[in-house]
C-alpha positions, 0 to 999 in steps of 0.5 A, spaced: 285 313 567 290 315 561 297 312 562 303 317 562 307 315 555 313 314 559 314 313 567 319 310 572 318 308 579 325 305 583 323 302 590 328 297 592 327 298 600 326 292 603 320 293 608 320 290 615 314 292 619 311 290 626 311 291 633 317 288 634 321 289 628 327 290 630 329 284 632 330 282 626 336 287 624 342 282 625 338 277 621 338 283 615 345 284 616 347 277 615 343 277 609 347 283 606 353 279 608 356 285 613 357 285 620 360 291 623 355 297 623 356 304 625 350 306 628 347 313 628 342 317 633 340 324 635 341 326 643 333 325 643 333 318 641 338 316 646 335 320 652 328 316 650 332 310 651 330 308 644 337 306 642 336 300 647 331 297 643 337 296 637 342 295 642 338 289 645 336 286 638 344 285 637 346 283 644 346 275 642 347 276 635 354 275 634 355 282 630 360 287 633 357 294 633 364 298 630 361 304 633 356 308 636 354 316 635 348 319 638 349 327 637 347 328 630 344 335 630 337 337 628 339 339 622 344 335 617 351 337 617 356 336 612 361 337 617 358 331 621 357 327 615 365 328 614 367 327 621 362 321 621 366 318 615 372 319 618 369 315 624 366 309 619 373 308 616 377 308 623 373 303 627 373 299 620 365 299 619 362 295 613 355 298 614 350 303 617 344 303 621 340 310 622 335 310 628 332 317 628 328 322 623 330 325 617 336 329 619 339 322 622 337 318 616 340 324 611 346 324 615 347 316 614 346 317 607 351 323 606 356 318 610 354 313 606 356 316 600 363 318 602 365 311 605 363 308 598 365 313 593 371 315 597 374 323 599 373 326 605 368 333 603 361 330 601 359 337 598 363 334 592 357 329 591 351 334 591 346 334 585 342 329 581 345 322 579 352 324 580 353 317 584 357 312 579 356 306 583 352 302 589 353 304 596 354 300 602 348 297 606 344 302 610 339 299 614 334 305 617 329 305 623 325 311 623 323 315 629 318 319 626 312 318 621 313 324 616 319 325 612 319 318 608 327 319 608 327 311 609 324 310 602 327 316 598 332 317 594 335 324 596 338 327 602 338 334 604 345 336 608 347 343 610 353 347 609 355 351 615 359 355 612 355 357 606 348 356 610 346 353 604 342 346 604 345 342 599 340 337 595 344 330 593 339 325 589 341 318 587 337 312 586 343 309 590 341 313 596 335 309 597 336 304 604 336 297 603 331 296 608 326 300 612 325 297 619 318 299 621 318 298 629 312 300 633 316 302 639 320 307 636 315 312 635 310 310 641 314 316 645 312 321 640 308 327 643 301 329 640 303 335 636 309 332 633 305 326 631 300 331 628 305 334 625 309 329 622 303 325 620 300 332 616 307 332 612 306 324 610 299 326 608 302 332 604 307 328 601 302 323 598 297 328 596 302 332 592 305 326 589 297 324 586 297 332 583 305 332 580 306 333 573 310 326 574 305 322 577 304 315 575 300 309 576 305 306 581 306 312 585 298 314 585 297 307 589 302 308 594 300 315 595 292 312 595 293 307 601 298 312 605 292 317 605 288 312 607 292 310 613 293 317 615 285 318 614 283 312 618 289 313 624 292 320 625 286 323 629 286 317 633 294 316 634 294 323 636 289 323 641 292 316 644 299 316 642 300 309 645 295 306 641 300 300 637 296 299 631 295 306 629 302 308 630 304 302 626 299 304 621 302 311 621 309 309 620 307 305 613 303 310 611 310 315 612 313 310 608 308 309 602 308 316 602 315 317 601 316 312 596 310 315 592 313 322 592 320 320 591 318 318 584 313 323 582 316 329 586 312 334 590 309 341 588 307 348 591 305 346 598 312 344 599 315 350 596 311 355 601 313 350 607 320 351 605 320 358 604 316 359 610 321 354 614 327 359 611 324 365 612 320 364 619 323 358 622 317 354 622 318 347 622 316 343 616 311 338 619 307 345 621 308 348 615 305 343 610 299 342 615 297 350 614 299 350 607 295 343 604 288 345 603 290 352 600 295 348 595 289 343 593 284 349 592 290 352 588 291 346 583 284 345 583 282 347 576 287 343 573 287 336 578 279 336 579 279 329 578 285 327 582 283 331 588 276 328 588 279 321 588 282 322 594 276 323 598 274 316 599 281 314 602 281 321 606 274 320 609 272 313 607 266 310 603 260 313 607 262 321 606 264 319 599 258 315 597 254 321 600 257 327 597 255 328 589 261 326 584 261 334 582 263 336 589 267 331 591 274 335 590 271 341 594 269 336 600 276 333 600 279 340 601 274 341 606 276 335 609 283 337 610 280 343 614 276 339 618 282 334 619 287 341 621 281 343 626 281 336 630 288 336 630 288 343 633 283 341 638 287 335 640 294 337 640 295 344 639 298 344 632 297 351 629 292 352 623 295 358 620 301 362 619 299 367 624 299 362 630 305 359 628 308 365 630 310 368 623 309 376 622 304 379 616 310 383 613 314 377 612 309 374 606 312 378 601 319 375 603 316 368 603 312 368 596 319 370 593 323 364 596 317 360 594 317 361 586 324 360 586 323 353 590 325 346 586 319 344 588 314 349 584 317 345 577 313 339 579 307 343 580 301 342 575 299 349 575 305 354 575 306 358 581 307 366 580 309 371 585 302 373 585 299 366 586 305 365 591 303 371 595 296 370 595 297 363 598 301 365 604 295 371 605 290 365 605 294 361 610 296 367 615 289 367 617 
């Protein structure tokens, strides 16, 4: 493999992984010299009783919880971010603990911008690398295994006034520690387990194809693919499988670190557009488009797609497949994984199954070609290309 002439890779997150990893959270706060956290989560996590695991960890630690907010909406909002920054200051908090999925983690990142940099409207900090200095310590306990937000340098926060989803990008947004605790994902239902797993798989595979790929992002992504290939079917079929749950949590983090440094591509462009037009959940859209995106990039990334076969399908299938056929076999294995997850959990395989109508194809294609993710795709995504991908995925 030829090294790129120049690349950067940032990954300052401390990983704490284990079946009871959250028990170490108070120690991590003390190491950061903080002792009064604002804990945020969403209603679903609260109803599932998962926040109790966090509160129990602090019970005899001597650390005072400054405030607990459990009403983060499904889509991160500037209004909520601004409100919670005020709560953080009012309660004299000195750090953040986010317990939840991507929306909760992105909300915490937004809060951290305001309480660290000043101001009362996070919209003033939108864009890339506009944060002049480090932020307050933030600790993240993900409750899904897909977004990778616990390891990324970005946050997406919606402005309810305009409907625009604003992107914030800075190395300073990367959390201080990611706590991967099996107990946090055991309650995920099969379909959501499958969808978030395919989201992580897409992060990893697109990281390997991106024009910004590098040896370190490849290493992280390949291991993520290996963990997902070996565990996603089994965990979807048996959600209480603890070792598999922990493997998928690690895969999500590794894939998040990979794509945070190399970026993603046309699968995400198509998925973002489909979500905007037809309100298809992100993980489901990734599952639907992934094999078609791989096929689209095959002419320019055959070697990279062929390399994915070993971690995805295992040594036996890899060895039995002639070298010239391995890239195509990788795509076939992704289709097979989609079919298996459909049979186990009902995860939609096509846009039609996801409720998208045929007359929405052109709108999806037009939005996709203007999505920022397309910039890092190895093959330029034109309107006809996007329309073809949408029609292939329609089913």
